[in-house]
C-alpha positions as CSV (number, residue, x, y, z in Angstrom):
1,M,83.7,93.4,40.1
2,A,84.4,96.6,41.8
3,D,82.3,99.6,39.6
4,S,85.8,101.3,40.1
5,E,87.3,98.2,38.4
6,K,84.6,98.0,35.5
7,A,85.4,101.9,34.9
8,A,88.8,102.0,34.7
9,P,89.8,100.5,30.7
10,S,92.9,98.5,30.4
11,A,96.4,99.9,29.7
12,A,95.9,98.6,26.3
13,S,92.4,99.7,25.2
14,P,92.3,103.0,23.2
15,G,90.2,104.6,26.2
16,A,93.6,104.0,28.2
17,A,95.7,105.4,25.6
18,H,93.7,108.8,24.8
19,G,93.5,109.1,29.0
20,S,97.1,108.8,29.1
21,D,97.9,111.0,26.1
22,Q,95.1,113.7,27.7
23,T,97.0,113.1,31.6
24,L,100.7,113.9,29.4
25,N,99.0,116.7,27.8
26,T,97.5,118.4,31.2
27,V,101.1,118.1,32.7
28,R,103.2,119.8,29.8
29,H,100.2,122.4,29.6
30,A,101.1,122.6,33.4
31,D,104.7,123.0,32.6
32,D,104.2,125.8,30.2
33,V,101.8,127.7,33.0
34,L,104.7,127.6,35.2
35,L,107.3,128.1,32.7
36,A,105.1,131.5,31.6
37,K,104.8,132.4,35.5
38,L,108.5,132.6,35.5
39,G,108.5,134.8,32.5
40,Y,109.4,132.9,29.6
41,K,107.2,131.3,26.4
42,S,107.6,127.8,25.8
43,E,109.7,127.2,22.3
44,F,110.8,123.6,22.6
45,R,108.6,120.1,22.5
46,R,108.2,118.6,26.0
47,E,109.6,114.9,24.6
48,F,111.8,113.8,28.2
49,S,109.8,111.6,30.1
50,Y,110.3,111.4,33.7
51,F,112.9,108.1,33.0
52,E,114.8,109.8,30.2
53,T,115.5,113.2,32.0
54,I,117.0,111.1,35.0
55,A,119.3,108.9,32.4
56,F,120.3,112.4,30.8
57,A,121.4,113.6,34.1
58,F,123.2,110.6,35.0
59,S,125.0,109.9,31.2
60,I,126.6,113.5,31.2
61,M,128.6,112.1,34.0
62,G,129.9,109.2,31.9
63,V,131.3,107.7,35.4
64,V,133.6,104.4,33.8
65,A,134.7,107.2,31.2
66,S,135.4,109.8,33.7
67,V,137.0,107.5,36.7
68,S,139.6,106.0,33.4
69,S,140.4,109.8,32.3
70,T,141.6,111.1,35.7
71,L,142.8,108.0,37.6
72,S,146.3,109.5,37.3
73,F,145.1,112.0,39.8
74,P,144.7,109.3,42.9
75,L,147.6,107.5,42.0
76,V,149.7,110.2,42.2
77,S,148.1,111.7,45.4
78,G,147.8,108.5,47.5
79,G,147.6,105.6,45.7
80,H,145.2,102.9,46.9
81,V,144.1,105.4,49.7
82,G,143.6,108.2,46.8
83,M,141.8,106.0,44.9
84,V,139.2,104.8,47.4
85,F,138.6,107.5,49.9
86,G,139.7,110.2,47.4
87,W,136.5,109.1,45.6
88,L,134.2,108.8,48.9
89,I,134.9,112.1,50.6
90,P,134.3,114.4,47.7
91,C,130.9,112.6,47.1
92,L,129.2,113.2,50.0
93,F,129.8,116.9,50.3
94,V,128.9,116.6,46.3
95,M,125.3,115.5,47.4
96,T,124.8,118.9,49.5
97,I,125.3,120.8,46.2
98,A,123.3,118.4,44.4
99,A,120.4,118.3,46.5
100,S,120.5,122.2,47.1
101,L,120.3,122.9,43.3
102,A,117.3,120.2,42.9
103,E,115.1,122.4,45.4
104,M,115.7,125.4,43.3
105,T,115.1,123.4,39.9
106,S,111.9,122.2,41.4
107,S,110.5,125.5,42.0
108,M,112.1,127.2,38.9
109,P,112.0,125.0,36.2
110,T,113.7,127.0,33.5
111,S,116.8,126.3,30.8
112,A,118.5,129.6,32.6
113,G,118.5,127.4,35.6
114,L,121.3,128.6,37.7
115,Y,121.8,132.4,36.8
116,Y,118.0,132.6,36.6
117,F,118.0,131.1,40.3
118,S,120.7,134.1,41.2
119,A,118.8,136.9,39.2
120,K,115.3,136.0,41.5
121,L,117.5,135.3,45.2
122,A,119.7,138.2,44.9
123,P,118.9,141.7,46.3
124,D,116.8,143.6,43.8
125,R,119.8,145.9,43.5
126,W,122.7,143.4,42.9
127,A,120.3,140.7,41.0
128,P,121.2,141.6,37.2
129,L,124.9,141.5,38.6
130,A,124.6,137.7,40.6
131,S,123.1,136.9,37.3
132,W,125.4,137.9,35.0
133,I,128.4,136.6,36.9
134,T,126.7,132.9,37.1
135,G,125.6,132.9,33.7
136,W,129.3,133.8,32.6
137,A,130.6,131.2,34.8
138,N,128.2,128.9,34.1
139,V,128.8,129.3,30.2
140,T,132.6,129.2,30.5
141,G,132.3,125.6,32.4
142,Q,129.8,124.1,30.2
143,V,131.9,125.2,26.7
144,T,135.0,124.1,28.5
145,L,133.7,120.9,29.7
146,V,132.8,119.6,26.3
147,C,136.8,120.1,25.0
148,S,137.9,118.0,28.1
149,I,135.4,115.6,27.3
150,D,136.2,115.3,23.8
151,F,139.7,115.9,23.8
152,T,139.8,112.8,26.4
153,C,137.8,110.7,23.8
154,A,140.1,111.3,21.8
155,Q,143.2,110.4,23.8
156,M,141.2,107.3,24.5
157,I,141.2,106.2,20.9
158,T,145.3,107.0,20.6
159,T,145.5,104.4,23.5
160,A,143.6,102.6,21.7
161,L,145.5,102.2,18.7
162,S,149.1,102.1,20.5
163,V,147.6,99.2,22.2
164,G,146.6,97.7,18.8
165,S,150.0,98.4,17.0
166,D,151.9,97.2,20.0
167,G,153.5,101.4,20.5
168,A,154.2,101.4,16.7
169,I,151.5,103.9,16.4
170,N,152.3,106.7,18.9
171,L,150.0,109.9,17.7
172,G,151.0,113.0,18.5
173,A,149.2,116.5,19.5
174,G,148.3,117.3,16.2
175,P,146.4,114.2,15.1
176,T,145.0,114.1,18.6
177,F,143.6,117.6,17.8
178,G,142.0,116.3,14.6
179,I,140.8,113.5,16.0
180,L,139.1,116.0,18.3
181,L,137.8,118.2,15.6
182,A,136.1,115.1,14.2
183,I,134.1,114.2,17.2
184,L,133.6,117.8,17.7
185,F,131.8,118.0,14.4
186,T,129.6,114.8,14.7
187,H,128.5,115.8,18.0
188,G,127.4,118.6,16.6
189,I,124.9,116.6,14.1
190,V,124.3,114.7,17.1
191,C,123.3,117.6,19.3
192,S,121.1,119.5,16.7
193,A,118.8,116.9,16.5
194,A,114.8,117.0,17.2
195,T,114.0,116.5,21.5
196,S,112.5,113.4,21.1
197,V,115.8,111.6,18.8
198,L,118.0,113.0,21.9
199,A,115.2,112.0,24.3
200,R,115.7,108.3,22.9
201,L,119.3,108.2,22.8
202,N,119.6,109.0,26.4
203,L,118.0,105.3,27.0
204,F,120.8,104.1,24.9
205,Y,123.6,106.1,26.7
206,V,122.6,104.9,30.3
207,A,122.7,101.0,29.3
208,V,125.7,101.3,27.6
209,N,127.2,103.6,30.6
210,V,126.2,101.0,33.3
211,G,127.0,98.2,31.2
212,T,130.5,99.4,30.6
213,T,130.8,100.0,34.3
214,I,129.7,97.1,35.9
215,A,131.5,95.1,33.1
216,A,134.6,97.0,34.0
217,I,134.7,96.1,37.9
218,I,133.6,92.5,37.4
219,A,137.0,92.1,34.9
220,L,138.7,93.9,37.2
221,L,138.2,92.0,40.3
222,V,138.1,88.5,38.2
223,C,140.8,88.4,36.4
224,S,143.2,90.2,38.3
225,K,142.4,87.3,40.6
226,N,143.2,84.6,38.2
227,L,146.4,86.4,37.7
228,G,147.1,86.1,41.4
229,N,147.8,89.9,41.0
230,R,145.6,90.8,43.1
231,V,146.2,92.8,46.3
232,D,144.6,92.2,49.5
233,T,142.2,94.1,51.4
234,T,144.1,95.7,53.6
235,T,147.0,96.9,50.9
236,A,143.6,97.9,49.0
237,F,142.1,100.4,51.5
238,T,144.8,101.5,53.7
239,M,148.2,101.1,51.4
240,Y,148.8,105.1,51.2
241,E,151.5,106.3,48.5
242,N,153.1,109.9,47.9
243,N,154.4,110.8,44.5
244,T,153.3,114.5,44.1
245,G,156.6,115.8,46.0
246,W,154.7,117.6,48.6
247,T,156.1,116.8,51.9
248,N,152.5,117.0,53.9
249,N,150.7,113.5,53.1
250,A,147.3,114.9,53.9
251,W,148.2,118.1,51.8
252,A,149.1,115.4,48.9
253,F,145.6,113.4,49.6
254,L,143.5,116.2,49.2
255,L,144.9,116.7,45.5
256,A,143.1,113.4,45.2
257,F,139.8,115.1,45.0
258,T,140.2,116.2,41.9
259,S,139.1,113.0,40.1
260,P,135.5,112.8,41.6
261,M,135.1,116.7,41.4
262,W,135.6,116.4,37.9
263,T,133.2,113.5,37.1
264,L,130.5,115.0,39.4
265,T,129.9,118.0,36.9
266,G,127.3,118.7,34.4
267,Y,124.2,117.3,36.7
268,D,122.6,120.8,36.3
269,S,121.9,119.6,32.8
270,A,118.3,118.5,34.3
271,A,117.5,121.9,34.9
272,H,119.1,123.0,31.2
273,I,116.7,120.6,29.6
274,S,113.2,121.1,31.9
275,E,111.8,123.3,29.1
276,E,112.2,120.2,27.2
277,T,110.6,117.6,30.2
278,A,107.3,117.0,31.1
279,G,106.6,117.0,34.7
280,A,109.6,118.9,34.7
281,A,109.2,120.6,38.7
282,R,109.2,116.8,40.0
283,A,111.2,115.1,37.3
284,A,114.2,117.2,37.1
285,P,115.3,117.5,40.8
286,I,115.2,113.6,41.0
287,A,117.4,113.7,38.1
288,I,119.9,115.5,39.7
289,L,119.7,114.0,42.7
290,V,119.7,110.1,41.5
291,G,122.3,111.3,38.7
292,V,124.5,112.1,41.4
293,G,124.1,109.2,43.6
294,A,124.5,106.2,41.0
295,T,127.4,108.1,39.7
296,A,128.8,108.2,43.2
297,T,128.5,105.0,44.2
298,L,129.0,102.9,40.8
299,G,132.5,105.3,40.9
300,W,133.4,104.0,44.1
301,L,132.8,100.5,43.5
302,L,135.0,101.0,40.3
303,Y,138.0,103.0,42.1
304,I,137.7,99.9,44.7
305,A,137.8,96.9,42.1
306,A,140.8,99.3,40.3
307,S,142.5,99.8,44.1
308,F,142.5,95.5,44.2
309,A,143.3,95.2,40.6
310,T,146.9,97.6,41.1
311,A,149.5,95.6,42.0
312,S,152.2,98.8,41.1
313,V,150.8,102.5,41.4
314,D,154.6,103.1,40.1
315,R,154.1,101.3,36.9
316,L,150.7,102.7,36.1
317,L,152.4,106.1,36.6
318,G,155.4,104.9,34.2
319,S,152.9,104.0,31.5
320,T,154.0,105.4,27.9
321,L,150.1,105.2,26.9
322,P,148.0,108.6,27.5
323,L,145.7,107.1,30.1
324,P,146.8,105.1,33.2
325,M,143.9,103.1,33.4
326,G,144.3,102.2,29.8
327,Q,147.8,100.2,31.2
328,L,145.8,98.8,34.3
329,F,143.5,97.1,31.6
330,L,146.1,96.2,29.8
331,D,147.9,94.5,32.9
332,V,144.9,92.7,34.1
333,L,143.0,91.8,30.7
334,G,145.5,91.4,28.2
335,K,145.5,92.9,25.1
336,R,142.5,91.3,23.8
337,G,140.6,92.1,26.8
338,M,141.6,95.7,27.2
339,L,140.9,96.7,23.2
340,A,137.6,95.3,23.9
341,L,136.4,96.7,27.2
342,W,138.6,100.2,26.4
343,S,136.3,99.8,22.8
344,L,133.4,100.3,25.2
345,V,134.7,102.9,27.6
346,I,135.2,105.3,24.3
347,V,132.0,104.8,23.4
348,V,131.0,106.0,27.0
349,Q,133.0,108.8,26.7
350,Y,131.6,110.1,23.4
351,V,128.0,109.9,24.7
352,T,129.3,111.6,27.7
353,G,130.3,114.3,25.2
354,A,127.0,114.3,23.5
355,A,125.3,114.8,26.4
356,Q,127.5,117.7,27.5
357,G,126.9,119.6,24.3
358,V,123.2,119.1,24.6
359,D,123.6,120.9,28.0
360,A,125.8,123.5,27.1
361,S,123.8,124.2,24.1
362,R,121.0,125.2,26.4
363,V,122.6,127.2,28.5
364,V,124.1,129.1,25.7
365,F,120.6,129.5,24.2
366,A,118.9,130.6,27.4
367,F,121.9,133.3,28.3
368,A,121.4,134.5,24.4
369,R,117.6,134.4,25.2
370,D,118.1,137.1,27.8
371,N,120.2,138.9,25.1
372,A,123.6,138.3,27.6
373,L,125.7,137.0,24.7
374,P,127.2,139.0,21.7
375,G,125.3,138.2,18.6
376,S,122.6,136.8,20.7
377,R,119.9,137.2,18.2
378,W,121.5,134.5,16.1
379,W,122.0,132.0,19.0
380,K,119.1,132.3,20.7
381,R,117.3,131.1,17.4
382,V,115.4,127.7,17.7
383,H,115.2,125.8,14.2
384,P,111.7,125.4,12.8
385,A,112.1,121.7,12.0
386,T,114.1,120.2,15.0
387,R,112.4,122.9,17.5
388,T,116.1,122.7,19.4
389,P,118.5,125.6,19.6
390,V,121.0,124.5,16.4
391,N,123.1,128.0,16.3
392,A,123.8,127.4,19.9
393,V,124.7,124.2,19.3
394,W,127.4,124.6,16.4
395,L,128.6,127.5,18.7
396,V,129.5,125.2,21.2
397,M,131.6,123.1,19.1
398,V,133.1,125.7,17.5
399,L,134.2,127.3,20.8
400,A,135.2,124.3,22.2
401,G,137.5,123.7,19.2
402,V,139.0,126.7,19.6
403,C,139.8,125.8,23.1
404,G,141.1,122.3,22.0
405,L,144.6,124.6,20.6
406,L,145.4,124.0,24.4
407,G,145.9,120.5,23.8
408,F,149.3,121.5,22.4
409,S,150.7,122.0,26.0
410,E,149.6,119.4,28.3
411,A,149.6,121.5,31.1
412,A,147.2,123.7,29.4
413,L,145.0,120.8,28.6
414,T,145.1,119.7,32.1
415,S,144.4,123.1,33.7
416,L,141.8,123.7,31.3
417,A,139.9,120.4,32.7
418,G,140.4,122.1,36.1
419,S,139.0,125.7,35.0
420,S,135.9,124.0,33.8
421,V,135.4,122.6,37.2
422,I,135.9,125.5,38.9
423,A,133.8,127.6,36.9
424,L,131.2,125.2,37.1
425,Y,131.2,124.8,41.0
426,I,131.0,128.5,41.1
427,S,127.7,128.6,39.0
428,Y,126.6,126.6,41.5
429,A,127.6,128.1,44.4
430,T,126.3,131.4,43.8
431,P,122.6,130.8,43.8
432,I,123.0,128.9,46.6
433,F,124.7,131.3,48.4
434,L,122.2,133.7,47.6
435,R,119.6,130.9,49.0
436,I,121.0,131.1,52.5
437,T,121.3,134.9,52.7
438,S,118.9,137.1,50.9
439,G,116.6,134.6,48.7
440,R,115.7,133.0,52.3
441,E,111.7,134.0,51.8
442,K,111.7,134.5,47.8
443,L,112.3,130.7,46.9
444,V,108.7,129.3,45.6
445,P,108.4,126.0,47.2
446,G,108.4,123.3,44.3
447,P,107.0,119.5,44.9
448,F,110.9,118.9,45.8
449,S,111.6,121.2,48.9
450,L,114.2,120.5,51.7
451,G,112.1,122.4,54.4
452,K,114.3,123.4,57.2
453,W,117.8,121.4,55.5
454,Y,117.8,123.9,53.5
455,L,120.3,126.1,55.5
456,P,122.6,123.8,57.2
457,L,123.1,121.4,53.4
458,G,123.4,125.2,51.7
459,I,126.2,126.1,54.4
460,V,128.1,122.9,54.1
461,A,127.9,123.5,50.2
462,V,129.1,126.5,49.9
463,C,131.8,126.2,52.1
464,W,133.1,123.2,50.1
465,V,132.5,124.8,46.8
466,S,135.0,127.7,48.3
467,F,137.4,125.1,49.6
468,I,137.6,122.9,46.4
469,A,137.8,126.0,44.2
470,V,141.2,127.0,46.2
471,L,142.6,123.3,46.0
472,L,142.1,122.6,42.2
473,M,143.9,126.0,41.4
474,F,147.2,124.3,42.6
475,P,149.6,122.2,40.6
476,P,149.7,118.8,41.5
477,A,153.4,118.6,42.2
478,V,155.5,120.6,44.6
479,D,158.3,123.1,42.5
480,P,156.4,123.0,39.3
481,S,157.7,124.1,36.3
482,P,156.3,126.3,33.5
483,S,155.9,122.6,31.5
484,D,153.8,121.1,34.5
485,M,152.0,124.2,35.9
486,N,148.3,124.7,36.5
487,Y,147.4,127.5,34.9
488,A,143.8,127.5,36.2
489,V,143.6,130.2,38.0
490,V,145.0,131.9,35.0
491,I,142.4,130.9,32.9
492,I,139.7,131.6,35.6
493,G,140.8,135.0,36.5
494,A,140.8,135.7,32.6
495,V,137.3,134.9,32.5
496,F,136.3,137.1,35.9
497,V,138.4,140.1,34.5
498,L,137.0,139.7,31.1
499,A,133.0,139.2,32.6
500,G,133.7,142.2,35.2
501,L,135.0,144.6,32.7
502,S,132.3,144.4,30.3
503,W,130.0,144.8,33.0
504,V,131.7,148.1,34.2
505,L,132.3,149.3,30.7
506,S,129.1,148.4,29.3
507,A,126.6,145.5,30.4
508,R,125.4,147.2,33.7
509,K,123.9,149.9,31.3
510,W,121.8,147.8,29.7
511,F,121.5,144.0,31.2
512,T,118.6,143.6,33.4
513,G,119.0,140.1,33.9
514,P,116.3,137.4,32.6
515,V,114.3,139.0,30.3
516,R,110.5,138.2,30.0
517,T,109.0,136.7,26.8
518,V,105.3,136.5,27.9
519,E,103.3,139.2,28.7
520,G,100.5,139.3,31.4
521,T,101.4,136.8,33.3
522,G,102.9,138.8,36.2
523,P,106.0,139.0,38.8
524,L,106.9,135.5,39.7
525,E,105.4,135.2,43.2
526,T,107.6,135.7,46.6
527,D,105.6,134.0,49.1
528,G,106.2,130.6,48.3
529,K,102.5,128.9,49.6
530,K,100.7,131.8,47.4
531,G,103.0,130.8,44.6
532,L,102.0,127.1,44.8
533,E,98.7,128.0,45.0
534,V,98.4,129.8,41.7
535,F,100.3,126.8,40.3
536,E,98.0,124.1,41.6
537,K,94.8,126.2,40.7
538,E,96.1,126.4,36.9
539,V,96.7,122.8,36.7
540,S,93.1,122.1,38.4
541,Q,91.6,124.5,35.8
542,T,93.5,122.5,32.9
543,S,92.5,119.0,34.0
544,T,88.6,120.4,34.3
């Protein structure tokens, strides 16, 4: 036996366990060293492993529940073509955004995430303003997304009650809002748990998410064939139906992009939990890429299955159920089969909301840590027992509950969902734009780097966000009435007007961007090679 083999302790031996713990502690210390170089003191326990970080980024998009929530968009805007290609095309562009954010997250793994990136990549004179705009856009998107996800979960529950009672129970806006508040309350409890608990929960999240998605795909394909309702391949991939009222079919088809854009949000969550992740500079960027890639792939397969199983687009759109996917499952699986699968979809939507609640609370905590929110001294507190930002968690839940009042108007609620997507993607595009302009020489390369590809990918990403932000402000149908108007432009406009006024009247005098919470670590290195050498030296010294 070789000497190296004799020296290597077995995985089960105390020596191996001790070595493993020592290696993990080394990694965690290196993470804290890098965080200190970014200007922040480590306040969380680094309990998220490599796989758990990936699971978190994937689970927050809740593919099967998100597709079930947004099926109406492609049905209206293209029918079968809208389902299949209305999903695929945006996913390809979103991958450029994910790749760009992954590179920045690897370089600057901090809970501050996007607004920190903007501050460090913008010209010094404009860094505070860039950070302010990005931060408020991200906070707005995060909180409204919690409301949108949980309100949809409440609608899924009302759908199940309607089907289970054969239409005898049809809850209105008031009871649905009550269910929303109950969901938000339980999410507040879950999201206040210790990091170690949250990390383990994500293993359950990813299992139920993937399992339910695969079950839905198989059920739609197999059961629709057994019923004789499955359409042929040509119909599933090429039949186009324009139910929007827009005379231009190409424009109508573009509105189907709402579904994947609403689903593919929140993947920046890997950055926001990076201060709770071991080996964050490597784990967080991989989690972003794997989360988006896996969601895009499974979502496309689910939409293909739904397209094959949809015998009549008009029947689904004319359903009395709140969500057309519920009608599709009912038609294909029958009452019992639909309720069985739908209950799992509800669980997926619930855990998606829980993951989003964690993400939003970390954004609020980080922004408050830099004194950018009213009452920041409260929201930046970390609970001594759980070592999590409990106050920030409950602030998110209260604000999401207030946003839920818009649920008494279907148009307002739909507009809120669109606003969350627009706000989030503006916060994604801002640091990417700065990366390809003023920040070309400022980025400290992390373990994951795009190399020379950062520029073309960044250009595509910024152009796509500019296009999609305008698209999502259009009404879903031509000549809208006040009851079906898209008020996203009003909501987004109000947020930016308020943020702009607060900047002009007050914040420009005191907000300087990210605030250092550690002393003596010096400024963030602006020379990429030198910064990496300093970090590697710290890791080497720690290992020794």
